[in-house]
N, C-alpha and C positions, 0 to 999 in steps of 0.2 A: 504494500500500500504506500501511497505517497501524498497523503493529505497534509495540511499545514501542521506545524508543531503546536503543542499545547503544554502549559505548565500549571501544575496544581499550586494553589495559593496556601494550602494547609501547612501548618507548622510541623516539622519532623518531631515524632514522639521519641525516637531513639536514633539509631544509625540511619543516615539518609539513603533514599532510594532514587536512582536515576533510571528512567525508561529510555533505553537506547533505540529510539524510533521517532519518526516524524508522523506516525499514524494518528490521526484524530480519533479514530475508532478505538484504538488501544488505550489512548489517553483517557477517553470518556469512560471506558470500562473501569479503569483504576479509580478515577475520580468518583464515579457513581458508587463504587464499593467502599469509599471512605479511605482510600490509600493516599498518604502524603508522598509526593514525588516531584521531581523535576524532569522534563523531557529534553533530550539532546539527540540530534540527528547523527547517526554513525556515518563515518566517512569510509565506506568500503564500496568496492565495485561488485555489486550483487550479480550482474550479468556475467562478468568474467569468472567469478567464483563458481556460479552455477554451470557455466559452459565447461569448465575444467572438471567438475565433478561428474557431469554427464559423460564426458569423454572417457572418464575412468570407469564408467558403468556403475556409479554409486546409486543405490536405491533411493526412492523419493524421501523416505523417512530420514535418511542420513543427510540428504541435501537440506531439508528443512532444519535439522538440528545443527548442521555446520554453519548455515547462514545466521541462525539465531546466536550461536556461539561467537562468531566473528564480530557480530554487531556489539554484543556485550563486551567482548575483549577490547575492542577499539576504544571504548569509552573508559573502561576500567583502568587501562594503562595510564590515563591522564587524571583519573579520579579514583585513586586507590583506596581512599578512606570511605567510599560509599559502596553500597550494594548496587549492582548494575544489572538491569533486566533487559535481555534481548529476546526477540521473538520473530519467527518467520512462518510463512504459510506457503504450501504448494498444492497444486491441483493435479491429479493424475487419473487418466483413464486408459485402460488397455496398455499399460506400461509407458504411455506417452505423457511427458510432463508439460504442463501449460504455464507459460509465463504471463506476466501482465501485458495487456495489449498496449501497443504504442500508437496505433492508428485505429480508426473506426473499422477499417477492413480487417485488422487483426481481431477486434472484438467480435465481428460478425463470424469470422472463421472459428473462433473459440466456441461461441454459442452453438454453431451448427455441429461442431464435433461432439459437444456434450449433450446435445438435444436427444431426447428419447432414450436415455440410458442412465446407468449408474456410474458416478465417478467418486473418487476418494479425495477428501480434503484433509490435509495433514497440517497441524499447527504444532510448532516446537517452541519451548521457552527455556532459556538458560540464564542463570544468575551467576555473576562474577563478583569476587571480592579480592582486592589487592592484586589484580591481574591474573587471578586463578579462578577456574570454574568451581563453584561450591554446591550447585544444585541444577538439575535439568529434568525436563519431562517432554514427552512427545505424545500427542493424542490424534486420533483420526475419526472422521465422520463419513458415513456413506450418504451421498446425495443423489436422489432419484429425480432427474429432470424430465418433465413432460415433453412430448414432441412439440417443437416450435417451428412454425412455418416462416418463410422469409419475410412476409408482411409483418408478423408479430415482432420478429427480431428488430426490424427497422423501427417500428413504433416504440419498442422498449428502449432502444438506444437513443432515440430522439428524446424520450422522457427523462432519462437519467443523465444525459450529457457527459461531462468529464468523469463522472463516477465510474464509468465503464473502464477507466484506466487505473483505478485504485487497487484492484485485486486481480489475482490470477484467473479467476473464472468469469470476470466481467460482470459480477453481480455482488450485491450486498443483501443478505437475507433479511436484515432488519428494515429494509425499504421495499421498493418495487420488485426487487429480486425474489421476494417470497412467491411472486406469481409464476415463477419459472418451475416450481417444484411440486411434486405430488407426495414426497416422503423425505424425511430427514432422520437418519438413525445415528444419534450421537449427541454430544454436548453442544448446546447453543453457543456458548462462549468460544468454543473451539472453532466454530464456523466463522465467528467474527474476527478470528485471527490471534487469539490468546487463550490458552487453557487456564482460565482465570481461577477456578476453584483450587487446584493444586498450588498455584502461585500464592493465593491468599493463605493457604495452610502453612506454607514455608515462611511467609512474612509474619504470621502470628508467632511462629516458633522463634523468629529472630527479633520479636518485639517491635517490628516496624509499625504494626497495627495492634491495637489492644483488644478489639472485639473478638 
């Protein structure tokens, strides 16, 4: 995802948390859950890293985990006294990995490829401290997309505008993207791009949050 940065205004209760992401959706999830944090956009080349991993034949889960890890690491190196949360999400169908659309044509192609079938959405989260990983998790969700005709795809993309470029599947389940699906098997937060519940469990143990 590539939405604008967001920063929580809450006061840190204990050790500070940094969200290594520019995703507004991930920032909103943490804010709505009462987590104090600051957001920083990681400076990594996601496309280059993903291409290298694909060339090595890495499975989709490892790609999501590696990207989340490298995001967190890039911030933790310069902010060693904070916990740094990195997260990433990939979409895969029939062993093909789908990246974020760069153009409307890419978005159309993605939706046509996912239409009428089941794909897997994988979200990984990694937490770093003092330049070292201290916690990680990977979760996946099965997404059943209804058959979409060309006219509907064009109408949908007209309606969501630039949001088509924010996620690998060219949809956001919390918005009009819900109309694309007949079934979702798995955790809602994972679909949004962050396995929030296990993240919250770890943050409670570290006393970042008190609830």
